[in-house]
Backbone as numpy.savetxt, mean C-alpha at the origin, in Angstrom:
# Nx Ny Nz CAx CAy CAz Cx Cy Cz
16.37 -28.35 -0.29 15.11 -26.91 -0.10 15.61 -26.38 -0.52
14.37 -25.71 -1.42 14.82 -24.60 -2.36 14.41 -22.98 -1.71
15.03 -22.27 -1.73 14.84 -20.76 -1.13 13.69 -20.11 -1.79
12.79 -19.92 -0.79 11.67 -18.97 -1.46 12.58 -17.43 -1.86
12.10 -17.04 -2.91 12.16 -15.53 -3.41 11.81 -14.23 -2.11
12.95 -13.25 -2.32 11.86 -12.10 -1.14 11.10 -11.65 -2.00
10.46 -10.59 -0.97 9.49 -9.33 -2.29 9.89 -8.79 -1.08
9.58 -7.42 -1.80 9.66 -6.49 -0.31 8.12 -5.02 -0.76
7.88 -4.81 0.14 6.76 -3.56 -0.38 6.41 -2.44 0.67
6.26 -1.75 0.25 6.08 -0.43 1.70 4.82 0.18 1.05
3.89 0.88 2.21 2.90 1.76 2.17 3.03 2.50 3.23
2.82 3.72 3.14 3.09 5.34 3.46 1.99 4.40 4.99
1.94 5.78 6.09 0.57 5.20 7.39 -0.11 6.19 7.11
-1.06 5.71 6.53 -2.64 6.50 6.57 -3.35 6.55 7.97
-3.20 5.67 8.54 -4.50 5.38 9.44 -4.38 3.94 9.24
-6.01 4.29 9.74 -7.29 3.40 9.36 -7.14 2.76 8.00
-7.63 1.61 7.40 -7.04 1.29 6.22 -9.02 0.77 5.37
-8.54 1.29 4.75 -10.15 1.23 3.96 -10.85 0.32 2.89
-11.57 -0.19 2.47 -11.67 -0.87 1.63 -11.33 -1.41 0.10
-10.91 0.31 -0.15 -9.40 0.22 -1.10 -8.31 -0.88 -0.71
-8.06 0.10 -0.01 -6.75 -0.58 0.37 -6.22 -2.11 0.69
-7.55 -1.95 1.44 -7.68 -3.96 1.38 -7.95 -5.15 -0.20
-9.07 -4.17 -0.80 -8.95 -4.92 -2.14 -7.24 -4.97 -3.21
-6.90 -3.55 -2.88 -6.36 -3.23 -3.84 -4.68 -3.77 -3.37
-4.31 -3.78 -2.19 -3.05 -4.19 -1.63 -3.24 -5.36 -0.68
-3.54 -4.98 0.53 -3.65 -6.18 1.13 -4.36 -7.80 1.68
-4.90 -7.60 0.65 -5.44 -9.30 0.08 -3.58 -9.83 -0.70
-3.31 -9.17 -1.57 -2.55 -9.38 -1.93 -1.55 -9.81 -1.45
-1.07 -8.81 -0.33 0.55 -8.90 0.66 -0.20 -10.55 1.75
-1.37 -10.63 1.70 -1.61 -11.67 2.57 -1.34 -13.11 1.65
-1.76 -13.39 0.58 -1.42 -14.05 -0.34 -0.23 -14.67 -0.81
0.65 -13.94 -0.48 2.32 -13.97 -1.07 2.81 -14.42 -0.05
2.48 -14.68 0.83 3.39 -14.57 2.58 3.37 -16.33 2.43
2.93 -17.24 1.47 2.66 -18.39 1.70 3.44 -18.72 0.34
3.74 -18.10 -0.57 4.76 -18.41 -1.62 6.48 -17.51 -1.72
6.36 -16.71 -0.79 7.53 -15.66 -1.05 8.11 -15.74 0.66
9.30 -15.30 1.04 9.13 -14.45 2.03 9.37 -12.87 2.08
8.21 -12.44 2.39 7.84 -11.36 2.46 8.25 -10.49 3.41
8.40 -9.08 3.08 9.37 -8.10 3.81 8.49 -6.56 3.47
7.46 -6.32 4.59 6.31 -5.52 4.29 6.28 -4.45 5.35
6.54 -3.03 4.64 6.90 -1.85 5.36 6.26 -1.18 5.40
5.85 -0.04 7.03 5.41 1.32 7.13 5.93 2.30 6.97
6.42 2.93 5.32 7.44 3.65 5.30 7.08 5.12 5.66
7.39 5.42 7.22 6.94 7.23 7.48 7.53 8.21 7.03
8.61 7.44 6.45 10.01 8.76 6.59 9.57 9.40 4.76
8.92 8.74 4.16 8.71 8.67 2.75 6.98 9.49 3.00
6.43 9.66 4.49 5.19 10.42 4.76 5.87 11.81 5.13
6.99 11.93 5.16 7.08 13.40 5.93 7.47 14.01 4.57
7.32 13.99 3.38 7.35 14.75 2.14 6.05 15.93 1.86
5.07 14.73 2.38 3.88 15.69 2.07 2.77 16.12 3.23
3.56 15.62 4.46 2.77 15.78 5.90 3.57 16.56 6.32
1.84 17.30 6.03 2.86 18.59 7.33 2.68 18.62 8.77
1.29 17.89 9.04 0.97 17.67 10.27 1.43 16.59 10.89
2.73 16.24 11.70 3.46 15.13 12.32 2.73 14.14 13.39
1.91 15.15 14.26 1.41 14.99 15.62 0.75 13.68 15.49
-0.05 13.29 14.32 -0.94 11.98 14.57 -0.04 10.74 13.91
1.50 10.93 13.44 1.84 9.81 12.72 2.16 8.35 13.41
2.20 9.01 14.71 2.63 7.33 15.68 1.00 7.02 15.62
0.09 7.00 15.87 -1.11 6.63 15.79 -1.20 6.31 14.33
-1.27 7.02 13.29 -1.38 6.36 12.04 -0.82 4.82 11.78
0.43 4.83 11.72 1.77 4.18 12.01 0.86 2.56 12.97
0.54 3.09 14.17 0.27 1.59 14.90 -1.53 1.46 14.23
-2.06 1.61 14.01 -3.76 1.58 13.23 -3.13 0.94 12.05
-2.50 1.39 11.34 -2.05 0.76 10.19 -1.56 -1.08 10.20
-0.60 -0.95 11.15 0.12 -2.46 11.56 -1.39 -3.26 12.12
-2.26 -2.54 12.97 -3.19 -3.64 13.92 -4.09 -3.85 12.39
-4.33 -2.86 11.33 -5.55 -3.24 10.22 -4.45 -4.70 9.90
-3.01 -4.90 8.92 -2.50 -5.49 8.42 -2.34 -6.51 8.93
-1.99 -6.59 10.41 -2.59 -7.66 11.31 -3.73 -8.73 10.79
-4.92 -7.81 11.37 -6.20 -8.47 11.08 -6.27 -8.61 9.74
-5.78 -8.25 8.81 -6.35 -8.57 7.80 -5.52 -10.22 7.07
-4.49 -10.54 8.06 -3.38 -11.95 8.16 -2.20 -11.58 8.02
-1.43 -10.59 7.81 -0.32 -10.66 7.46 0.37 -11.30 9.14
1.32 -12.40 8.79 1.28 -13.59 10.00 2.92 -12.78 10.16
3.74 -12.36 11.56 4.78 -11.78 11.98 5.91 -13.09 11.37
5.10 -14.29 12.32 6.34 -15.54 11.61 6.22 -16.38 10.15
5.63 -15.04 9.23 6.09 -15.49 8.00 6.45 -14.04 7.43
6.15 -13.15 7.78 6.86 -11.84 7.10 7.33 -11.09 8.10
8.32 -9.99 7.73 8.91 -9.23 8.69 7.95 -7.83 8.45
7.83 -7.33 9.05 6.58 -6.44 9.22 7.58 -5.48 10.17
7.62 -4.17 9.57 7.96 -3.29 10.59 7.87 -1.45 10.19
8.59 -0.52 10.75 8.53 0.44 10.30 9.63 1.56 9.85
9.52 1.85 8.51 10.64 2.17 8.08 12.08 2.70 8.65
11.81 4.00 9.77 12.70 4.38 10.19 13.13 4.23 11.52
12.72 2.35 11.84 13.19 2.05 12.80 14.66 1.08 11.87
14.93 1.62 10.93 16.05 0.88 10.08 17.00 1.98 9.62
17.91 2.51 10.27 18.25 3.88 9.21 19.13 3.78 8.83
19.54 2.13 8.48 20.51 1.70 7.26 20.19 2.52 6.02
18.80 1.96 5.90 17.92 2.70 4.72 18.50 4.54 4.13
18.66 4.95 5.29 18.91 6.22 5.08 20.21 6.36 4.69
20.89 5.92 5.68 22.23 6.37 4.60 22.66 5.63 3.04
21.81 4.35 3.38 22.12 4.00 1.62 21.44 4.75 0.53
20.31 5.57 1.23 19.84 6.68 0.34 20.59 7.51 -0.20
21.55 7.86 0.61 22.45 9.47 0.23 23.75 8.88 -0.19
23.78 7.03 0.30 24.91 6.81 -1.02 24.37 6.39 -2.38
23.22 6.40 -2.43 23.14 5.93 -4.13 22.24 7.57 -4.61
22.14 8.72 -3.90 22.22 9.76 -4.42 23.55 10.26 -5.12
24.60 9.44 -4.51 25.54 9.88 -5.56 26.08 9.62 -6.90
24.89 8.39 -7.17 25.51 8.26 -8.50 23.69 7.95 -9.18
23.08 8.82 -8.58 21.81 8.97 -9.05 21.58 10.34 -10.35
21.33 10.60 -11.49 21.44 11.81 -12.13 20.28 12.65 -11.39
20.48 13.92 -11.49 18.82 14.72 -11.02 17.78 14.89 -12.31
18.38 14.61 -13.59 17.50 14.45 -14.79 16.78 13.51 -14.39
17.14 12.57 -13.80 16.22 11.17 -14.01 15.09 11.54 -12.52
15.34 11.98 -11.93 14.17 12.55 -10.67 13.17 13.41 -11.17
13.71 14.79 -11.58 13.20 16.30 -12.14 11.86 15.38 -13.14
12.87 14.14 -14.25 11.44 13.80 -15.31 10.21 13.09 -14.78
10.46 12.45 -13.06 9.35 11.74 -12.63 8.21 12.02 -12.66
7.04 11.38 -13.45 5.93 12.13 -13.38 5.16 12.32 -12.12
5.35 11.70 -11.18 4.97 11.99 -9.30 5.76 12.76 -9.46
6.82 13.34 -9.38 7.60 14.59 -8.58 6.30 15.56 -9.32
6.47 15.94 -10.66 6.15 16.86 -11.07 4.32 17.38 -10.69
3.69 16.12 -10.67 2.45 16.03 -9.89 2.35 16.82 -8.59
3.28 16.33 -7.81 3.59 16.79 -6.47 3.72 17.96 -6.06
5.02 18.60 -6.96 5.41 20.07 -7.36 3.79 20.55 -7.79
2.83 20.30 -8.81 2.17 20.99 -8.74 0.73 21.40 -8.00
0.21 20.15 -6.94 -0.21 20.31 -5.80 0.03 20.83 -4.63
1.49 20.54 -4.98 1.77 21.06 -3.78 2.82 22.24 -3.59
2.83 23.30 -4.37 3.93 23.83 -4.79 4.61 24.90 -3.33
3.95 24.95 -2.39 5.00 26.03 -1.16 5.63 24.82 -0.57
5.73 23.75 -1.22 6.36 22.54 -0.24 7.13 21.40 -0.99
7.97 22.10 -2.22 8.60 21.20 -3.32 10.28 21.21 -2.57
10.30 20.04 -1.52 11.18 19.81 -1.44 12.84 18.72 -1.42
13.18 19.02 -1.01 14.72 18.12 -1.48 14.15 16.40 -1.34
13.23 16.19 0.27 12.82 14.60 -0.06 12.14 14.24 -0.96
11.15 15.22 -1.52 10.01 14.88 -2.94 10.80 14.51 -4.10
11.92 15.54 -4.31 12.83 15.40 -5.52 13.19 13.97 -5.13
14.13 13.40 -3.96 14.60 12.34 -3.77 13.83 10.91 -3.57
12.45 11.38 -3.80 11.99 10.02 -3.09 12.46 9.23 -3.71
12.11 9.04 -5.41 12.56 7.40 -5.79 13.69 7.03 -5.28
14.79 7.62 -4.51 16.31 7.28 -4.51 16.22 6.37 -3.21
15.11 7.10 -2.06 14.82 6.32 -1.19 14.10 5.19 -1.13
12.69 5.36 -2.07 12.34 3.89 -2.95 13.08 3.05 -3.20
13.86 2.83 -4.02 14.73 2.49 -4.89 15.72 1.40 -3.22
16.16 2.71 -2.26 17.12 2.03 -1.58 16.46 1.03 -0.35
14.77 1.33 -0.40 13.98 0.48 0.78 14.33 -1.22 0.10
14.26 -0.96 -1.38 14.10 -2.43 -2.00 15.31 -2.83 -2.02
16.32 -2.25 -2.60 17.69 -3.18 -2.39 18.40 -3.37 -1.30
17.74 -2.45 -0.70 18.92 -2.81 0.93 18.26 -4.07 1.84
16.97 -4.84 1.06 16.35 -6.01 1.68 16.84 -6.93 0.61
17.56 -6.82 -0.04 17.58 -7.89 -1.26 16.62 -8.59 -1.71
15.48 -7.65 -2.15 14.68 -8.13 -2.80 13.90 -8.62 -3.95
14.10 -9.54 -4.56 14.64 -10.45 -5.63 13.07 -9.56 -6.51
11.81 -9.48 -6.22 10.54 -8.95 -6.74 9.80 -8.24 -6.02
9.27 -7.16 -6.41 8.36 -6.30 -6.37 6.90 -6.41 -6.99
6.47 -6.27 -5.58 4.25 -6.60 -6.02 4.12 -5.30 -6.69
3.75 -4.87 -8.21 3.30 -3.85 -8.27 1.61 -4.30 -9.46
1.26 -2.93 -9.91 0.66 -3.12 -10.93 0.84 -2.42 -11.95
0.86 -2.49 -13.17 1.56 -1.91 -14.86 1.76 -0.51 -14.60
0.58 0.15 -14.21 1.14 1.49 -13.58 2.06 1.98 -12.76
2.74 0.65 -12.33 3.58 1.65 -10.91 5.21 0.85 -12.20
5.05 0.31 -13.23 5.82 -0.31 -13.61 7.06 1.04 -14.00
6.83 1.96 -14.17 8.17 3.28 -14.27 8.73 3.29 -13.07
8.04 3.24 -11.85 8.76 3.91 -10.86 10.00 2.49 -10.57
9.42 1.02 -10.50 10.37 0.34 -10.31 11.55 0.16 -11.50
11.21 0.92 -12.49 12.31 0.54 -13.25 13.15 1.39 -12.95
13.25 2.90 -12.87 13.87 3.68 -12.26 14.83 3.21 -11.17
14.39 2.59 -9.93 14.64 1.83 -9.13 15.96 0.53 -9.87
15.41 -0.52 -10.97 16.24 -0.88 -11.80 17.80 -0.02 -12.32
17.09 0.77 -12.44 18.38 1.86 -13.66 18.86 2.35 -12.61
18.80 2.69 -11.59 19.97 2.96 -10.58 20.74 2.16 -9.98
20.03 0.88 -9.52 21.20 -0.49 -9.00 21.88 -0.69 -10.30
21.58 -0.57 -12.08 22.56 -0.73 -12.77 23.57 -0.08 -12.91
23.05 1.60 -12.78 24.65 2.09 -12.93 25.12 2.37 -11.99
25.40 2.11 -10.40 25.78 1.31 -9.45 26.61 0.60 -9.99
26.14 -0.54 -9.82 26.56 -2.08 -10.81 27.81 -1.43 -11.60
27.07 -0.28 -12.93 28.18 -0.69 -13.84 29.54 0.28 -13.24
29.47 1.40 -12.43 30.55 2.29 -11.71 31.55 1.18 -10.50
30.42 0.51 -9.61 31.50 0.07 -8.80 31.11 -2.07 -8.54
30.52 -2.30 -9.55 30.96 -3.65 -9.55 29.62 -4.57 -9.29
29.75 -5.68 -9.67 28.17 -6.31 -9.33 28.22 -6.34 -7.80
27.19 -5.76 -6.95 26.96 -5.38 -5.81 25.30 -5.34 -5.41
24.49 -4.84 -6.04 22.95 -4.96 -5.73 22.27 -5.89 -6.58
21.51 -6.22 -6.27 20.31 -7.46 -6.63 19.64 -6.81 -7.71
18.80 -6.67 -8.98 18.42 -5.53 -9.68 17.12 -6.56 -9.22
15.89 -5.76 -8.73 14.90 -6.35 -8.34 14.10 -6.53 -9.97
12.92 -7.77 -9.64 11.82 -7.90 -10.88 10.51 -7.52 -10.63
9.82 -6.95 -11.17 8.00 -6.69 -11.00 7.65 -7.83 -10.88
7.08 -7.91 -9.79 5.82 -9.26 -9.53 4.36 -8.12 -10.06
4.12 -8.75 -11.17 2.82 -7.79 -11.99 1.81 -8.68 -11.34
0.92 -7.65 -10.54 -0.57 -7.85 -9.81 -1.17 -7.23 -10.35
-2.44 -7.71 -10.22 -3.78 -7.57 -10.63 -4.33 -6.63 -9.22
-3.65 -5.24 -9.18 -4.73 -4.63 -7.84 -6.16 -4.07 -8.75
-7.14 -4.08 -8.04 -8.42 -3.62 -9.14 -7.85 -2.00 -8.24
-8.77 -1.40 -9.27 -9.14 0.11 -9.03 -10.60 0.14 -8.20
-10.42 0.58 -7.45 -12.01 0.91 -6.86 -12.19 1.94 -6.32
-13.13 2.38 -7.01 -13.81 4.06 -6.67 -14.03 3.85 -6.01
-14.59 5.37 -5.15 -14.66 5.40 -3.96 -16.56 5.71 -4.14
-17.16 6.39 -2.87 -18.61 6.07 -2.50 -19.08 7.05 -3.24
-18.32 7.84 -4.03 -18.84 9.67 -5.10 -18.95 8.72 -6.23
-18.21 7.10 -6.84 -18.31 7.02 -7.97 -17.39 7.41 -8.93
-16.27 8.33 -8.90 -15.89 9.32 -10.09 -14.74 9.19 -9.71
-13.88 9.11 -8.71 -12.57 9.36 -7.82 -11.98 7.55 -7.36
-10.81 7.65 -7.15 -10.61 6.46 -6.52 -10.68 6.42 -5.05
-11.17 5.62 -4.40 -11.11 5.42 -2.83 -10.32 5.98 -2.10
-10.52 7.01 -1.16 -9.20 7.54 -0.60 -9.27 8.63 0.30
-9.01 8.60 1.86 -9.59 9.49 2.84 -9.32 11.12 2.12
-8.30 11.33 1.46 -8.54 12.55 0.96 -9.89 13.23 0.39
-10.40 12.17 -0.22 -11.72 12.47 -0.84 -13.12 12.45 -0.28
-13.00 11.68 1.39 -13.76 11.59 2.21 -14.87 10.81 1.31
-14.14 9.72 0.37 -14.81 8.34 0.10 -14.95 7.31 0.47
-14.15 6.47 1.54 -14.17 5.91 1.85 -14.84 4.79 2.55
-14.20 3.57 2.95 -15.07 2.91 4.01 -14.17 2.40 4.97
-13.69 2.73 6.00 -12.84 2.03 6.43 -13.31 0.22 7.14
-12.08 -0.48 6.93 -12.32 -1.74 7.78 -12.73 -1.89 8.96
-12.08 -1.27 9.97 -12.78 -1.08 10.96 -13.84 -0.45 12.04
-14.89 0.29 10.65 -15.95 0.49 10.88 -16.89 -0.09 11.69
-17.99 0.20 12.39 -18.49 -0.47 12.77 -19.86 -1.07 11.31
-20.75 -1.65 11.89 -21.54 -1.70 10.56 -22.70 -1.02 10.30
-22.79 -0.03 11.74 -23.65 1.01 11.42 -23.22 2.37 11.21
-21.79 2.29 11.36 -21.00 3.57 9.93 -20.87 2.87 8.96
-20.71 1.83 8.33 -20.53 1.14 7.58 -22.19 1.56 6.57
-23.07 1.06 7.30 -24.62 1.10 6.76 -24.49 2.78 6.07
-24.24 3.33 6.86 -24.26 4.87 6.82 -23.41 5.97 5.86
-22.38 4.89 5.73 -21.11 5.08 4.54 -21.68 5.04 3.27
-22.54 3.59 3.54 -23.07 3.33 1.86 -24.09 4.06 1.29
-25.03 4.28 1.97 -26.20 4.55 1.71 -25.98 6.17 1.85
-24.88 6.90 1.32 -24.50 8.42 0.85 -24.08 7.89 -0.41
-23.52 6.87 -0.80 -23.36 6.47 -2.01 -23.50 6.86 -3.72
-22.76 7.39 -4.72 -23.50 7.63 -5.56 -24.11 6.66 -6.09
-25.13 6.49 -6.97 -25.57 5.26 -7.80 -25.14 5.37 -9.30
-26.56 5.05 -9.78 -26.87 5.07 -11.61 -26.95 6.21 -11.78
-25.92 7.51 -12.20 -26.76 8.57 -12.41 -27.85 8.76 -13.70
-28.29 8.13 -14.06 -29.04 7.98 -15.37 -30.47 7.74 -15.05
-30.55 7.34 -13.95 -31.68 6.80 -13.18 -31.95 7.84 -11.95
-33.44 8.15 -12.78 -33.88 9.15 -11.65 -35.18 8.72 -10.71
-35.66 7.95 -10.91 -37.24 7.64 -10.27 -36.69 5.97 -10.26
-37.43 5.37 -8.54 -37.70 4.10 -8.42 -38.02 2.72 -9.76
-38.94 3.76 -10.51 -39.48 2.51 -11.40 -38.47 2.85 -12.82
-37.55 3.48 -12.63 -36.59 4.06 -13.81 -35.74 2.14 -13.73
-35.31 1.96 -15.59 -34.81 0.72 -15.12 -33.42 1.38 -14.98
-32.43 0.18 -14.29 -31.38 0.75 -13.92 -30.17 0.21 -15.02
-29.12 0.82 -14.75 -28.07 0.69 -15.68 -26.97 0.32 -14.91
-26.90 -1.42 -14.48 -25.29 -1.42 -13.42 -24.22 -1.85 -13.69
-23.97 -1.68 -15.41 -22.44 -1.44 -15.40 -21.80 -0.09 -15.58
-23.02 0.73 -15.36 -22.64 2.44 -14.95 -22.99 2.72 -13.43
-22.93 1.63 -12.45 -23.35 2.19 -11.11 -22.24 1.40 -10.49
-21.96 2.41 -9.69 -20.27 1.80 -8.38 -20.55 1.16 -7.74
-21.82 1.40 -6.85 -22.60 0.48 -5.96 -23.09 -0.98 -6.07
-23.09 -0.97 -7.62 -23.15 -2.47 -8.54 -22.12 -3.03 -8.15
-21.00 -2.56 -8.77 -19.44 -2.59 -9.44 -18.81 -3.59 -8.07
-19.22 -2.51 -6.97 -18.70 -3.07 -5.64 -18.97 -3.84 -5.31
-20.49 -5.00 -5.33 -20.94 -6.24 -5.13 -20.16 -7.60 -5.92
-18.88 -6.76 -6.59 -18.41 -7.75 -7.17 -17.25 -8.34 -6.80
-16.94 -7.60 -5.70 -15.55 -7.87 -4.55 -16.68 -8.81 -3.24
-17.73 -7.94 -3.04 -18.13 -8.53 -1.67 -19.18 -9.82 -1.94
-20.20 -9.68 -2.44 -20.80 -10.37 -3.20 -21.28 -11.03 -4.30
-20.03 -11.55 -5.18 -20.08 -12.00 -6.08 -20.83 -12.86 -7.15
-21.47 -14.24 -6.11 -22.31 -15.02 -6.25 -23.81 -14.07 -6.70
-23.72 -12.66 -5.98 -25.31 -12.13 -6.51 -25.42 -11.68 -7.71
-24.23 -10.77 -7.94 -23.92 -9.94 -9.11 -24.77 -10.55 -10.10
-25.02 -11.47 -11.10 -26.09 -11.60 -11.91 -27.05 -11.59 -11.60
-27.67 -11.74 -10.54 -29.11 -11.44 -9.99 -29.54 -9.92 -10.06
-28.50 -9.45 -9.30 -28.69 -8.49 -9.32 -28.79 -7.48 -10.38
-28.03 -7.71 -11.55 -27.96 -7.10 -12.50 -29.30 -7.49 -13.11
-29.87 -8.28 -13.53 -30.81 -8.50 -13.51 -32.26 -8.17 -13.22
-32.01 -8.06 -11.37 -33.33 -7.19 -10.68 -32.95 -5.32 -10.88
-32.08 -4.83 -11.48 -31.78 -3.68 -10.82 -32.15 -3.34 -12.70
-31.58 -3.77 -13.64 -31.84 -3.26 -14.78 -33.59 -3.56 -14.98
-34.52 -4.36 -14.88 -35.47 -4.72 -14.89 -36.18 -3.49 -13.91
-35.84 -2.48 -13.10 -36.12 -1.52 -11.89 -36.73 -2.70 -10.94
-36.73 -4.03 -10.64 -37.39 -4.91 -9.39 -36.62 -4.44 -8.24
-35.69 -3.74 -8.47 -34.96 -3.26 -7.05 -34.57 -1.47 -7.82
-35.01 -0.64 -6.16 -34.21 0.53 -6.66 -32.56 0.76 -5.68
-32.09 2.02 -5.58 -31.09 1.99 -5.79 -31.22 1.69 -4.11
-31.84 2.27 -4.22 -31.56 2.46 -2.00 -31.62 0.60 -1.81
-32.36 -0.51 -2.17 -32.34 -1.43 -2.69 -30.57 -2.15 -2.31
-30.31 -1.68 -3.71 -28.82 -2.59 -3.78 -28.38 -1.42 -2.63
-28.26 -0.43 -2.46 -27.47 -0.35 -0.70 -27.11 -1.02 0.02
-28.77 -1.24 0.61 -28.67 -2.36 1.44 -28.47 -3.29 1.47
-28.18 -3.80 0.07 -27.57 -5.26 -0.18 -26.26 -5.38 0.47
-25.27 -3.80 -0.38 -24.58 -4.33 -0.06 -23.80 -3.92 1.05
-24.01 -3.26 2.08 -23.80 -2.35 3.27 -24.02 -3.97 3.79
-24.56 -4.59 3.70 -25.09 -6.27 4.46 -24.07 -6.97 4.24
-23.69 -7.21 2.82 -22.72 -8.14 2.36 -21.13 -7.13 3.07
-20.88 -5.61 3.09 -19.37 -5.17 3.45 -19.61 -6.28 4.77
-20.62 -5.75 5.82 -20.88 -6.23 7.30 -20.30 -7.43 7.23
-20.77 -8.29 6.61 -20.61 -9.65 6.53 -18.95 -10.04 6.34
-18.67 -9.58 5.32 -17.07 -10.30 4.66 -16.63 -9.53 6.12
-16.42 -8.66 6.24 -15.82 -8.02 7.40 -15.92 -8.45 8.71
-16.53 -9.09 9.20 -17.15 -9.73 10.44 -15.76 -10.28 10.87
-15.18 -11.17 10.63 -14.05 -11.73 11.16 -13.02 -10.99 11.24
-12.46 -9.73 10.18 -11.36 -8.81 10.27 -11.76 -8.27 11.48
-13.29 -7.63 11.90 -13.22 -6.53 12.94 -13.23 -7.36 14.51
-13.60 -9.16 14.15 -13.27 -9.20 15.55 -11.47 -9.44 15.82
-10.82 -10.06 14.44 -9.37 -10.05 14.93 -9.03 -8.54 15.13
-9.60 -7.39 14.64 -9.40 -6.12 14.88 -8.32 -6.00 16.20
-10.28 -6.26 17.31 -10.30 -5.64 18.33 -9.60 -6.48 19.07
-9.34 -7.41 18.79 -7.83 -8.08 19.63 -6.57 -7.84 19.88
-6.28 -7.70 18.41 -5.39 -6.87 18.83 -4.96 -5.54 18.92
-5.99 -4.44 18.46 -5.83 -3.18 19.20 -6.11 -3.35 20.84
-6.68 -4.66 21.63 -6.82 -4.49 22.77 -5.66 -4.78 23.57
-4.34 -5.32 22.60 -3.23 -5.25 23.22 -1.91 -4.42 22.85
-1.93 -3.98 22.42 -0.74 -1.87 22.40 0.85 -2.76 22.22
0.80 -3.14 23.29 2.82 -3.98 23.77 2.64 -4.99 22.77
2.13 -5.91 22.64 2.00 -6.78 21.29 2.40 -6.47 19.85
1.70 -5.52 19.38 1.60 -4.51 18.26 3.42 -3.77 18.26
3.27 -3.33 19.45 5.05 -2.54 19.49 6.23 -3.91 19.50
5.96 -5.04 19.75 7.04 -5.34 20.04 7.07 -6.58 18.57
6.05 -6.58 18.04 5.75 -6.88 16.65 6.86 -6.17 15.50
6.37 -4.76 15.74 7.33 -3.81 15.10 8.63 -4.07 15.18
9.27 -4.09 16.68 10.17 -4.11 17.01 11.11 -5.37 16.87
10.91 -6.17 16.40 11.23 -8.18 15.85 11.26 -7.63 14.98
10.39 -7.34 14.46 10.20 -6.93 13.12 11.49 -5.92 12.32
11.83 -4.94 13.14 12.97 -3.98 12.94 14.03 -4.51 13.09
14.38 -5.39 14.06 15.82 -5.81 14.09 16.02 -7.35 12.93
15.38 -8.32 12.33 15.90 -9.10 11.35 15.88 -7.93 10.84
14.78 -6.86 9.74 14.81 -5.75 8.42 16.63 -5.65 8.90
17.33 -5.30 10.00 18.41 -4.69 10.73 19.60 -5.31 10.07
19.14 -6.72 10.19 20.29 -7.94 9.87 20.91 -7.63 8.33
19.40 -7.87 7.84 19.69 -7.92 6.11 20.36 -6.57 5.61
20.08 -5.41 6.13 20.17 -4.06 5.95 21.40 -3.72 5.58
21.94 -4.49 7.72 23.68 -3.74 7.94 24.26 -4.64 6.61
24.18 -5.59 6.69 24.90 -7.06 5.57 25.23 -5.56 4.09
23.99 -5.77 3.35 24.00 -4.56 1.94 24.70 -3.76 2.39
24.23 -2.44 3.48 25.06 -1.43 3.57 26.49 -1.46 3.37
26.87 -2.89 4.13 28.76 -2.59 4.76 29.21 -3.34 3.34
28.81 -3.89 2.15 28.52 -4.14 0.68 28.90 -2.95 -0.12
28.03 -2.39 0.07 28.19 -0.84 -0.90 29.45 -0.13 -0.34
29.11 -0.15 0.79 30.34 1.04 1.45 32.02 0.21 1.00
32.00 -1.00 1.02 33.00 -1.61 0.22 33.66 -1.16 -0.85
32.22 -1.22 -1.69 32.37 -1.66 -3.21 33.05 0.25 -3.46
32.49 1.32 -2.42 32.51 2.65 -2.47 33.93 3.19 -2.31
34.12 2.09 -1.02 35.78 2.82 -0.77 35.88 3.63 0.28
34.42 3.48 0.97 34.05 4.05 2.32 34.35 3.13 3.63
34.48 1.87 3.47 34.25 0.55 4.54 35.66 0.61 4.98
35.82 1.07 6.10 37.44 1.05 6.99 37.64 -0.55 6.95
38.36 -0.72 6.64 39.02 -2.12 7.13 39.37 -2.47 8.70
38.84 -3.25 9.27 39.89 -3.41 10.68 40.52 -4.82 11.14
41.81 -4.77 11.77 42.74 -5.89 11.78 42.03 -6.52 12.80
């Protein structure tokens, strides 16, 4: 019997997920479960580097896990847990920081960007973020990490940290490989920025049909089309592009109707809202069922943490033994 390769991926707790999260990552998480042994983690410690108000952090974690389960992540197939419930990762983070040159971390583009956008909070955790990310991956002996091409430099830093550790202390840590995945760039309702809560340009998966309709009706459409009788330009309209995900069978027809002015932008928005609601109806039904039983959600988190800790404990002991800090007991 061939053992499945192990995949690891983590996501910061942002509360209820939106359709950008769903199309860009969640659907792929679900697909990977049939081919790999998957370890999926809500990385709450990572969130502390930029989250000033932690009062709602537990709420965000709960809502995110509910969305994951409703989307199809299966605790029988995958290990689903919260990062801080496996404290071994923090110990490994400290140990790996001893072999990671500071220069490597200061050159990371995301660190420079964060330092620019939050100059009042350039904290140690922000600098060491890639080391904690590396610890997340290697402590669970992940052989593959699903990433888009834009994320390859981040994973390469993890690989460099692993190589440096293994060079100094001998073969110990597994060097993870990238599993290149096509993560679609989903623009938000403003049509100019990636969909995200910080821009308030998103549609939550758990929104009601009426809430979804109202959000879609706010969306920016074809900027070159001023009047209903003007011919549309579907290739530059974000509302049209979203149909590719939620109503692919209608894309060709809508392009003709839009470019010939048979339908206006309002009609196109109504079509999109209906398509989104129809697609998400099964998800929303499952979500209500999961959310109605919070105890079950916490049991899934606890079970996932216990399973993750077994793997993490073994890796940590191996690392400590190689570094000479694991006391042998007679």
